[in-house]
N, C-alpha and C positions, 0 to 999 in steps of 0.2 A: 503494499501499502504506498501511495505517496505521503509526504510529511505534511504537515500544514503550511511549511513555509514553501514545498513546492506547491502547493496548490494554488496559495494566493495568488503565486507569483504567472499563473495560467487562469487566473479570473475565476478558479473554483473555492468555493467555502469552504473547511476543515468539517471535517465527519459526513461527506457528501460523498456515494459510489460514482468516482467518473472513470473506473478501467474500462480499459480498451481490450478485445480481445480478437476474435475474428469475425468474417459475415457470417458461420455457423453458430456461433456463440448466440446464446439469448440477451437480447438489448438489453443494457441498464435500463433504471428508471431514473428520468432526469431529478436536480436538486429538486427540493419543497422548499417554498419560500412561504411561512405562515401558515399554513396549509392549503398554499397556492402553487400551479406548477408553475416552475418559471417561463418565460414566455420563447424565448429560442434558446433552450440551456445547453443546446450542443452537446455531444462527447466528446470530453477533452482527456486525450490521453493522459497520463498520471504525470507522466513527466517528458521533457523535451528527447532526451536519450531514448527514452523507451521510445517515444513516438516514431523515434526515426525508422522502425519496422515496422510500423504499420502505415503501408501507400491510402494516399488521400482519399484512393478510390474505394477502399476495404472500410473505413472511418465514414464514409461517405452514404454509403448504404445498408448498415450495419445499425446503424442506429436512429432512431424515429422521435423526436423530440416530441414533448407535447406543449402546445401554448396555455394564457391565462386558464382558458375556458376546459383544458382536459381535454381538446383533442389533439390529436395527432396531425404531423406537418400534412397528409395526406388531404388531411381534413375529415377524418370520420372521429370514432369514438377511441378514445384509447384503454380502453378496457379489455381485458380479453373474453373471447368466445368460450361456452364451454366444450366448443369442439378443437377450439386450440389455443391452446394453452397464453402461447405467448401473445394470438391473435393479431391484429393487421400490426402491431408493433414489430414484427417480422419481416413486413412484406419491404419488395425494395423503392427505392426512391422512383421509381419511375413506373411501378405499377402499385396500386393506380397512380393516376396523378398526382403529382402534388397539386393545390390550386392556386391560382394567382396571384403575385404578392406585390408588392411597390417598396424601393426603396426609396429618400430624398436628400437632397446634401445642398445649404444654403451657400449665395455666391460671397463676396467680401469686398471691402472699401477700405483704403489706407486711410487712418482715420487723425493721425498725427506720422510725422517723422520721414516723407516722402522725399526720397533721391539720399539724407542723411544715413538711411540705414545701406546703401549702396558704400557709404564709405567708414563701414564700423559703429553705426549710432545705433540706438533704437528707434522701432517703430511701433504704432500699435495701428494693427489690425483688427475689423471686427465683421462679424457677421450680417448680413440682410435679408431680408424676409425674401427677396426674389429667390426661385430655387429650381433645379433641376428635379425631372422623376422618371424614375424608372420602374414600369412595367414587365414583370417577368412571366410570362404565359409558356405553359411545359406543353409538351406534346407527344401525340401516341408513343406505344414505346417502339411502334415499327418505322416512326419517322425520326433520322439520323440525320438530325440539320440543325443548324444554328444563325439562327436568323436577327439581322439589327435593321430595327425600323428608325429610325431617327428624322421624321419628315418636318421637320424644323430647318432642316440643313440639307433634306431630299438626300438623304441617306438610305437605300433599302440592298440590303446586301446578304446572302446566305453562303453560309460554306459548311458541305458536308463532313459530320464528325470524324467518319474514318480519313479521311483523306485529310487532314491534317499534321503535323510532322511530332505526333507524341513521342516518338522512338529518339528523337533527341533533347526535346526536354526531360524524357523520363530518367535519361542516363545519369548514372552513381555519382556522375562528377559534377553534374548539374541540377539535377534534381534539387527542388526547392518548397518546403514546408510552410504550413501557415504562420507558423511562430519565428521564422528566419526575418532577422533584418538585412534589406537587401538596399545597396549604395548603390551598386552600378546595372548596368544590365550587359548581359555578357552577350559577346556580338557574334559570336556562336549560334546564339538562341535567335537571334535578330536577322542575319541572315537565314534562318531557314525560314522564319516566319512570311519573308520576302516575296515569296513565286504565290502568297497567298494574301497578300496584301498590294501587291501590283492589276491585280484584279479585281478589283473596288473602284466602280464609278470609273474603268478607263477612258471614256466617252464625253466626261464633263469639260468644262473649261480649268482650266490649270490650280485658281484660287481656291475652288469649289473643291478638286481631286484631292488637292491638298490636305483640303478641311478632314474629309473622307476617310482619309486613308492615316490620318494623324490618328480618330477616332478609333479606327478600325486595329490600328497598333496598339493605343490604351487597351483594350480588349482584348486583343487575342493574346496577349502579349502574358495577360491577366489571366485569362482562363486556363490556355496548357499549364500558365506556371501552378494554377492552383485547383485545376479540376484533374479528369483524367479520361480515355478512350470512350471508358464504359458512363460518360455522362449523360444523362437525358438530352433529349432533344428539346428544345427550345427558341421565344421569341421573347428579343430582348426591343425594349418601345422605349422610346426617351423623348421625353418631352419637357419643354425649358423657358420658365419667363422668364431668366437671365440673356441679355443682346451679346451677343460676340464680339469679342475682339474690342471691347469697352473699359477693360483694365477691372473688371467686376471677377475674375477668377472663374469663369464660367468652363474651363474645360476641368479645373480643378477639381467643381461643382459633379460634373460628370465623370471624372474619375474616382469620386467618392460614393456615389451612388452604386459603377459597377463592382467596387471594391466589395464594399456591404452586403452586395445582391450575391455575390460568388462564393463566400466567406460563409452567409447565410445557407447555402444551398450545400455545403458540405458540411455542414454541422458543428460547425469552428466558434459559435461567436454564443454566449450568455448572455440572456436577457433579451431586448430591456424591459424591465418591470418594474412597479412600481415601490417595492421595498426592496429593490439591490444596491450592494453598498457601494457607496463614492467610489471605493479603492476598486473593486470589479469592474463595475461600469467603466473606468476610466481604462483599465486594461484590452477590453472590448475595443473603444474608441480607439485607440493607440494602432490596437492590431489592424483595423479599416485603414487608419491614416499611413500605416507605413506600407500597405499593398498601392493606394491611393496617388502616394509617391511615384512607385515605382510605374506606377499607369500616365503621370507627369511627367516623369526623364522620357517617357515612348514621344511625348506630345514636344514637349520644348529643349530636349537634351540635357539641361543644368539648371532645373528651377530651382528658386532658395527654398522650396518649403513650407513656404509662411500661408499659401493656398489652400493647401490641402488639409494644412492644420488648424485653420478656419473652418475649412467646411466639413469637418468630420468632428470637432470639438465644438462648435457653434460660440456664442458670447463674442471671447476678445482674447486675442493673446501680446503681449510683448516677444518681440520678434529683434535679437541680432548677433550679426556674424562677424567676428573682429575679425578671424583667421576664414577664408574660404579655403583653405586643406582641412580644415574641422569641420566637424557639425553645426550648425546654429544652436544658440542659446533658445529656449523658447517656453517663454511661461503664462498658464492659460491663466487670464482673467476669470474663473467662474462665477463673481457677485457683480459680473460688467451688468449695468441696468438696462431694460429694453428703452433706447431713444425712439421719439418720433422723427423721421428725417424724410427731405426730401431729394431726390435723384433726379439727378438733370446732365442727360447724355448732349454731349453737341454738334454730335453726330459730324462730327471732324475726323477726320483720320489721322493716329500718331502713331510715332515711332519711341519703342521704350527706348530701343538703343542710341535714337538719333537724341534724343532729352537726356540719356545718362553720360552721353559725350560731351554733350554743352559744358554740364557742370566740372567733369575731368577735365576737359578743356580749360574753364575758369579758375580753377586748384591750381592747376599747372602758372596759370600768369597772374596768378590772385592768392597764392598762398595763405596768407595771411588772413585776409577780409574775408576770406571764401571758408575757410578753417574757423575762423569764430560766428559765420553764421550758421555751419552744421554744427558748432556746438549750440548753438540758441535754440536750432530746432531739436538738439537731443533735448535741452532742457525743456522745452514745451511737452512735448513726448511723455518725458519724466514728471511733470506739473500734472499734467492730466491724468495720469496712471493714478499719482497720489490720490488727487482729488476723489476718482472715479471710484476709487477701493477705501473710501474712507464711511462708516456708519451715517454720518450726517451729512452725507446728498443725499438730495431729494429730485427727484428727476423732474418732480411737477411744481415745484419750487423756479419761481424766476430769478431768481438772482443766482441758485445754486447751476443751473442752465449758462446765465451770464455768462459766468466766469468759462466753462469750458468755451462758449462761443467768442468770448474773447481770446483766448488761446486758438480758434479754428483763424480767425484772423491776422492774430502774430504769425504763425505759420503759413497761410498764405502769404501775406507780404514778403515773407524770407524769400519762399518760393518764387517770389518774382521779380525778387532780387538778384536769384543763382539764373533768370534769363526762362522758367520752363513755365509759365503762362503763357494763356495767346489769348488774343481779342474774341473768340465768342465765350472764353471761363469767364472774360472781367465781362463782356456783356451781362453773362447771367448774376454776377455779381451785383452788377450795377439795379438789374431788373430788380430781386431782391429787397435792395438797400431801399428801392423805390418805395416799394411797397412797406417795408418793417416786418416783415416775417419772421426773421430769424436771421442764422450766421455762417455766409457761406464760404466756405474753399476747396479749391483745386483736390481731387482725389489719384492717386496716381504717378505716370511717370509726367501728365502732364502734355503740352503742346496740344491740347486735345481732349480728348477722350471725356471724361465726366466730373461733373462737380459735387458736392453735396454739402446740403444747407440743415442745420441743426435746427428746428423751428419751434419758434418762442411759443411758450404755453401762454394760453389767452387767445391766442390769434384769432379775430374776426372771419367767419366765416367768406364775406365778400373779399376781403383782400386775399386768401388763398386765389377766390373765381377770379381775383383781379390779375395776378399771378400765371395762373393757369390760363387766361387769357392770353397775356404777355408772352409768354414761352411759347404757345402755340402757332402764335402771328409770325413769330422768326423763325420757326422748323426746329425748336427743341423737342426733345424727346422726354417727357417729365414722369416721373413715377414716385407715387407715395410708398415708404417702405417703412422699417422698423428695423434700426438698428442695435444687433448682441442678442439675437433669438437663439433656438435649438439650434445644435447641429445635424449629425445626421439622423433619420428618422426610418421609420418601419410602419407596413400596413401588413397585417399579413393576419389575414387573409386579405386581396383587396376588397375590404366591403365598407363604408361606411356608413353611418347610421349616428340621427338623432339623440345627443343624452336623454331625453324621454322616451326613446320608442324601448322597448324590454326584447325586441325582435327584429327579425327582420334590415333590412340597411339596402344601401345602394351599392352592388358590385360593380365596380368599375371593373372593365371587360373593355379588349380590343378597337373593338369598335365605337363605343365610347368615347374613352381614351383619343383614340385616330382623330375622331370629328370633333375633340372639342376646337372652338373657332380662338384663335391665335394665345394671348399670356390672358385674359380674362376669361377665356372659354377655361383652359387650365386650373385657373385660380377659381372656378366656381366648381368645377367636376371633383379637384383633389387636395386642392390647397391648403396647408398646414396652416398659412396667417389666417386666412380667409374663414374659415370654421372652425370659432373657437365654440360654437355650438353645437357642435358634430365631435363625435370619438371613432376611434381606429388608429392611428398614430400615434407610436408608442418613442418614444427616445431615451440614450442612455445621457443620465443626467450627475 
């Protein structure tokens, strides 16, 4: 049996039987939390050392977890029948089919510290309530295909499972397990995937094809690393309310959705459930986050890791990387308050590399002054962190928010002095200041992209309407969102119901999901933030 200490590291509470044997062994019952079964306990090997001898395919099919209602992951009763002592718990993942389920993850904005973070200073990033949503639908056992449907970017591609390079990914020198820390992509594995990536959207325009193939690379590398050739056929359908290429972490949001979905399918996540200890919950989030970072490497090559960390954990983080040869220091701000935020997209394309190069050049020609500006931005981030972390901070109090708003103004002014603003960003600030409903700064690299406005408490409805009219007249894209909400979430099964309903609910199927019209339609159908009166979504907190 595992020691208590080993169990804690794996997210299993001491005293529960989490031992894995083989496909023919009777599955263990999942942990019981105050008389209720954990939502997705997973059958977690008793130690990483022992787990190395258990293929992921065996772990996937040998164990069937129960959700909070006591149902197995195939949607049936978890109780044994008189004729079959082990009942439905003995059945394979694909027979009968698991129910459709969903995962979701937020986008992010840089709140404080843009550009200073590139030069070893701290930055604060926080989640926003614009999110990506992934629907996983199992196919019948005879259908041996995996399909990606990302209609918002017109991506629709199918692979035959048995044609994929399983032998290369399963080689003992390259095989990765769900608990492994992967810090770089294996060139041989990337090469083995290429024939299956180049067939994705070959006849689409170049820019769209790059986006499609990047998304396919992210999915396929994770699928081949975490899955096995015995994996059931599935359709993975993704919708997002996040604009692409606006510096809002859309790719990281997708990576977290994919990572969490695959880890759920191979039964290696515990929870989420209301009674889950914080320590155990964070183990699950970090497991999702690590594999999401692998997905981000497939898309970006050398990502910072901040986007996927915010998408996984939610709330906010302080991110600092003083030595690019070492991992960054990331501190989660779990008590970050949810704040009302107006996000405005300039619709002006920007290049992060160009804007970063501007500041680098300025630091070379004006090292003293530029150094002082970057130091001042660092102090702003530090001050905001201290203020937002104090129990005295009241998000509904004008004076409390005014201090944060003043820091917005300071930070933006310093970024202007570094030369990374843009006339469209300054116009947004001018319009907001004219109406007087909040404090505005650029977010991200600048040079275009987005601005964020911290909304003033007590602002009148007509003021917001006036601002909305002005922004639309000048072709700005506006999003009313919330700063600092939940991270990765799960809807298993894919059913939402009103809190007043005892039974039933709205089942989210392929047709409903694909036919939802635009961002508003997706939010109305499955939105995490839009349905406070509906239940179903659960989060690791």
